[in-house]
N, C-alpha and C positions, 0 to 999 in steps of 0.2 A: 694273652689271657682271653680277649674277646673271641679270638679264633677258636680256642679250646671250648669256651662256653657255647659257641655256635655249633660246633661239631657235636658236643654233648646233647644240646637241645634237639638237633636234627636226629640224633640216634634215638632219643626218647620218643620223638614223634613217629619215627619209623617202627619202633617196637610197639608202640600203642596202636598204630594203624594196623600192623600185622596181627596183633592180638585180637583186634575187633573184627577182623575179616571172618565171616561165617561161611561154613560149607553150605552147599545147596540144601542139604537135609536140615541143617540148623536154621537156615533162612525160612524154609517151609514151615518148620516147627514154630518159629517165632511168629509167623503170620496167623497161626491157628487161634481162633477166638472162642472156641467151644462148639459143642453140638448145636444143631438148629432144631428148635421145637416145631415139628411138622404136624404133630397130632393135635386134635382139638382138646383132648383131655389126657392127663397123666394121673396115675394113682400111686400113692406111697403110704406104707404103714411103717411107723417108727416104733421100735421095740424099746421099752424102758423097764429093765429088770434088776436094777442096781440102786441101792440107797446112798451111794457115795455122792455127795453134793456136786463134786466136779463132773461126775458122769451125768447126773440129772441135768446140770446146766449145759453140758455139751449136747445132750439130746435136744433140749429146748432151743439152743442156739442153732444147731443144724437144721431143725425143722423150720425155724424162722428164716434162716438163710435160704432155704428152698422156696419158701413162700415169697421172699423178696427178690428172687432171681427174675430179672426182667423177661427172660425167655419163657418162664412158667407163669407169669402174671395172668390170673384169671383162667388158668388151664390145669391147676393142681388141686386134686381132691386128696386130702391127707387124713390120716388117723394116727393117734398116739395111743398105744396100748401098754398099760402098766400091769405088771405082775411081779411076784416075788418082792424083792427089796424096793423096786420102783414104786410100789404102792405108797411108800412113805411120802412121796411128793404130793399125793392126793389127800392126805390126812389134814383135817381142819387144823389150822394153826401153823401149817408149814409155810415156808417163805415163798412158795411157788404159786399161791392163789392168783395173783394178778396176771402172772405170765400164762397160766392155764386158762383163765377167763379170756385173755386176749386171743389165745389160739382158737377158742370156741367162737369168739366174735368174728374171726377170720375164716370160719367155716370148717375148722378142723374138728373131727370127732375125737373126743377125749374119753377113753374107755378104760375100765378096770376089770380084771379077771375075778370072777366070783369064786373060783377055786382057791385063790390066794386069800380072799377074805375068810373063807371057811377054815382053811389050814392055819391061818394066823389068828383066828377068833376075833376078827375085826368086824364090827357092825357097820352096815351101810351108812348109818347115821354119823359115823365118824369121818366120812368122806365129805368133800365139798358137795353141795347139793346138785351141782350141774354135771357131775361125773356120770357117764353111762356105765352100765354093768353088762358084761358079756359072760357066757358060761365058762369059757376058758381062754386064757391069753394065747396059749399054743394053738388051740383050735382056730382062733381068730387069725393068727398068722398063716396057718395052713390054708384056710378058706380064701383069705385075701391073695395069697400067692397063687393059688389055683385059678383065681379070677384075673390074674395078670398084673397084680399090684407088685411094685418094687418093695421088698422088705429091707428096711434099713435099721441096723443096730450100731449106733455110734459108739 
């Protein structure tokens, strides 16, 4: 019985060791820790155009994750542009006020498309007082991308 258990244990160890052996490509991949931030500054504009709370929360989470990335600390200039349904996050009384204020305090430009306000008949006074207004959300994306900004739509 002991001999059978010893053989079984030995077989399990051999299978486990074999299963954990990585190919050179897998070993190289495992060592990868991410791109290195070599530039002095990076620019990203986040697009928020959906009023689904899960999408809004994903946009805010993704933006905060970038701001918290140790490689980008002090190097990231970011903007959050809302239009279409994303405007709902900026309406007074939404549950996103503190999260948006925190982004502004961290240096993020938090902006709203004027076209959406006009189309949806929303007065600027209905938005949080700290929200910037730009002529068009799409125009903002086009201009920022032409300036070399990364456009991110979570």
